[in-house]
N, C-alpha and C positions, 0 to 999 in steps of 0.2 A: 597643650590640648584644650580645646574649647568645647563647652557643653551648653546646649540649650534644650529646653523641653516645653512643649505645650501639653497641658493637662486636660485630656478629654476623659472625664470620669464616667460618662455613660456613652456607649457606642451609638445609642439611638437619639442623642441630642447633642447640640453644640455646647461647649463649655461656657460658663458665665464668669469664670476666673481662669486666666492663663498665667503660668509661671515661665520665666526664662532666666538663664544665667550664662555667664561667659567667664573663662579664665584667661582669655587673650589679653595681651598688653597693647595690641595694635587697635587703635580706635575704629578703623573700618571693619575689622574682623569682629570686634566686640559688638558694634552696631548691628552687623549682619546676624550674629548669634541671637541677639535679643529680639530682633524683628522676626526671625524664624520662629522663636519660641512663643511669641505673642500673636502669631499669624491667625490663629483660629478664633480670636476675639474681635469684636467691634467695640473698642474700649470707650467708655465714658471718661475713665481716668486711668492713667498709668503711674505707678509708684516706682521710681528708679533710685537705686542705692548703689553707689560706686565707691570702692576703696580709694582713700586719699592718695595711695601709692600709684594710682593709675591716672591717665590723662582724661579725667572726667569732663573737663570743659569741651573736649572734642567729641563727646558723646551726647551731652545734654541737649544742645540745640538741634543737632541732626535727628535725634529720636523724637523730639517734640515736633519737628517739621514733617516727619514721616507720618504723623497721626494728627493732622490739623483739626479734626473734629473732637479730639480728646484733650483733656487737661493733663499736664504732667507735673508731678510733685516729687520731691526726693531730697537726698542729702549725701554728703560724703560720709564714709564709714571707717570703722576700725577693723573691718573684716566681714566675711560673708558666711551665711548659713544656708545650705542647700541640701538636696537629696544626694549630691555627689561629693561635696567637700565642705569643710568647716575650717577656714583659715583667713589670714590677714588680707589677701588680695581678692580680686573678683568683682564682678558687677552682677546685680540681680534686678529683675523687674517683675512687676505684677500688674496685669491688666484686668480691670473690672468692666465686664460687658454692660453696655447700656440697656440691654434687655432686662436686667435684674437690679441695676444700681443707679442711683442719682447722687450728685455731689454738689456742694458749694464750698468754696475755699475762702478763708479769711487770712490775709497776709498781715502780719504784725512786723513792723520795721522799727529801726532805731531802738533796739532793746536796751541800750545803755541809758536811755531816758524813758524807760517803760512806765506806763501809767495803767494800773489795774482797772480804773474806772473807764478809761478810753478803750482799753482792750475788751472789757466786758460788753460795752456798747457795740463795738464792731462785730464781735462774735455773735451777739444776739441778733444783730441785723442780718448777718449771713444765714443764721438758722431760720429766721422768718422767711428769707428769700427761698431757702430750700423747701420749706413747707408750702409756700405759695405755688410752686411749680411741681409739686410731688404727685406722682401717680398714686391712686388710692390703695393699690396693693403693696406699697412699699412703706411698711410701718415698723420695720426693724432698724433702729437708728444706732449710730455710733459716731464717735469723734476721734480722729487721729491727730496727734500733735507731733510736729517735727520742729525741733528747736536747735538753734546754734549751740553746740555743745560746750562752748567756752563763755557763754553769755552770763552764766550763773543766774538766769531768770526763770528757770524751769518751775520752781515752786510757785512763783507769782502767776505764771502763765497757766499752770494746771489749776490753781485756785480760781483764776478769772474765768476759765472755761467751765469749770464745775458750777460756779455761781450763775453763769449765763445760760447754761443748758439744762439745769435741774436734773432730771432723771436719765439723760442720755449717757450711756456708758462711754468712758474716756480711756484711751490708752495712747502711749506716745513714746518718743525716743529723742535722745540728745545726739546730734551728729558727732562723728568722730574724725580723728586724723591719725590713727595708728600709733597712739601714745606719744606723738610729738608735742601735743598741747600747744600748737602754734596757731592754727586757724582752721575753722570748720565752716562748711558752706551748705546753704539750702538751695534747692532747685525749684523753680517755678516757671513752667511754660517756656523753656529754653533759656531762661536767665539763671545766673549763678549769683547768689546773694550772701552777704555776711550780716551779722548783727540783726538777724531776722528769724521769724518763726512762722509756721503755717498751722492753722487749725482747719483740718479737712473734715467737713461734715458730710456724713454719708447716710443713705437710707436704702434698704434692700427688701426685695420680696422673698429672699432666702433667709432661713434661720441663721442668726449670727450670735456669737458670744465673745465678749471681751474677757480675757483671762489674765491671770498673774500666777507665777509660781516661783518658789525659791527652795533650796535644798539644805536649809540650816535649821538647827534647833538651839535654843538658849542653854548655856551652862550656868553654873552657880557663880562664875567669876564676873564681878562687876567693878567698874571704875567710874569716876566722876570727872567731867570736863571742868577744870578750874580756871582756865584762861583761854579765850578764843576770839577770833574775828569772824563773826557770823557772815558778814557781807562777802568776804573772800573765802569762806568755808575753811578756815585755818584754825587748828587747835595748837596752842602753844604749850599748855601744861595739862596733865592728867594726874589727879591725886596730888596736886601741887609739885609735881616733878616734871622735867622736860618730857613732852608728849611722846616723842619717838623712843626715849629711854624707857619710859614706863610701859609703853605698848610692847616693846621688845621683851621686857621682864615678864609681862603677863603671858606671852606666848612661848617663853623659853628660848628666845633667839638672841643672837648678837645684833646690836643696833646697826652695825656696819653691813649686815647681811639682809637688811630690809629691801625687798624688791617687789615689783608688782605681783609676781608669782606667790610670794610669801603673804602679801596682803590678801590675795584671792583665796588662799587656803585658811586664813585666820581673820575673817571679818568680825566687825562689831555690830551689835543690834541695838536698836532703840525701840521702846514700846510706845505705840501710838494707838489710842482708841482700843486698848485691850489686845492688840496684835503686835508682834515683833516684826520690824522691818530692818533690812541691812543698811548700815551706814559705812559704805566701803571707802577705803583709804586710797587716794590717788598716788601720793608720793610722800616721802620724808625728805626734809631739807637739811642742809648742813648745820643750821642753827637749832636743830632738834624739834622742829615743828612738823606737824602732820597736816597734809592737804587732803580734804575729803571731796568726794564726788557729789555729796548731798548736803543739805542744810545741817548746820551744827551750831550749838550755842553753849554758853557757860551754864553750868548747873545740870546739864543733861547727864543722866545715868546711862552708861554704855555697858552692854553685856557681851562677853565673848561668846562666839557662836561655835557650834560643833557641826561639821558637815555630815549630811547623809549621802548615800550613793546617788550621784547625779543621774545616772541612767535609769535606775528604778523610779526615782522621783519623777523624772520627765515622762517615762512611759505610762506610769499609773495616772498621772494628772491628765495627760492628753487622751488617754482612754476614757476617762470620765467625761471630759469635754465632748469627745466624739459621740458618745452615747446620748448626751443631752441634746445635741443638735441633729441627730438622725444620720450620723456618718459625716466624715470630714472630707469636704471638697478641697479646701486649701486652708492653711493656717499661716497668716502673715505674722512674723515673729520679730520682736525687738529684744535682743539678747545682750546683756552686759559683757563688755570686753573681758572682765575678770572671770566670767564663767568659762570663756574659751581658754584663757590662760591656765585656769585650773585643770581643764580637760586635757590640755597639752602636757602639763606637768605630770598628770596621772596616766597618760598614754591611752586615753579612752575616746579620742575624737572619732575613730572609726566606728565604735559602738554607737556613739551618738548620731552619726550620719545615718546609720540603719534606722534609728528611731525617727529622724527627720523624714526619711523616705517613706516610712510606714504611715505617718500622719500627714504627709504632703505639706511639710513645713518649709518655709522659705523666709529669709529676712537678713538681718545684718547685726554686727556687733556695735554697741552703743557706748556713749559716755554717761548714760543714765537712762532710766525708764520712768514713764509717768503712768499712773493708774488712779483713776478717779481724781481726787484732789491732791494726790501725793506725788512727789518726785522721789524716786527710789534708786537703788543701785544694787548690783549683783543679783538681779532678778531677770526673769524673762516675761515680758508682757506681749500680748498679741490679740489678733482678731481671728477667731475660728469661723469659717463659713460652711454651713451644712448643705447637704444635698437637697434636691427639689422634693417637695411634698408629693407623695404618690398620687 
């Protein structure tokens, strides 16, 4: 079954943001579903996110060709978040109408040889280009990052963007490949790229808010990283014991039973700037090491987290955001794959889909999320777009 939806939030006016999604595995049908859902918009930019399980290369170029006046950005994913489903497959697209949005895109390539100075200069140049061409009523700015999810450059890209853009709110995501950890792709105007990232600079006449949420609180259980490889985000020992063994002891599990679902239910936190942020574990290896989704270093104190109800947390947070922006037209969401795995383990995906529908949420499952100058994990970041002013 394939699903596509165009969001017309006011009967008296055309939409400024359109959502579309498809569950088809056939590229032609997938393309038709997405075009049908985006049909009510005249897009300045289309954001396309396709599960790595699907033939994404057969969709990216045709969708870009179907909208020659629009720019197309996107990436492969570890799953989809829509008003109809929350699972590992699927394609989603969001179109931003040119009547309310302006964009400039900065492409960063060869991340394996990443230079923060060069990236900062390129991002700043793109921002100045946006400002030069900007309509005077578009003063609500944001920056969206889309990063090769296996590049391990997210921290540096987020920091470079934050330094170049000063007060512009930043959110972003690491591309996924459904927990294969093999290769992740970035999409730009019909091309499929690796070892690359996009900084999408936007301005709107609509009220917007960049947001972040997580549903964990710290416990009293703390450990110290005693041996690590920060570049590869690997921890070899915790409390001078093999990392996987000590983590399993901390959560009361057998080391042989450590799975992504167990990691999702028992994350670790690090305190940065007075706030706790999740440091999610990607996998345990046979040598007893733990691979993390985010930056990790020797000497860091990690705190075991206790989960709150994901449904209540999401509903309450999105309600507050909606009130602040005068009602939710669309929320573009970047949601960590570990959140979906936890929801599946708890059997609450259907409850979450109802909340996604209520707040007009759409997005994908990531290998990490960016917020301001930070690269995070097991969080949900996004851009909320409000209704027109009366």
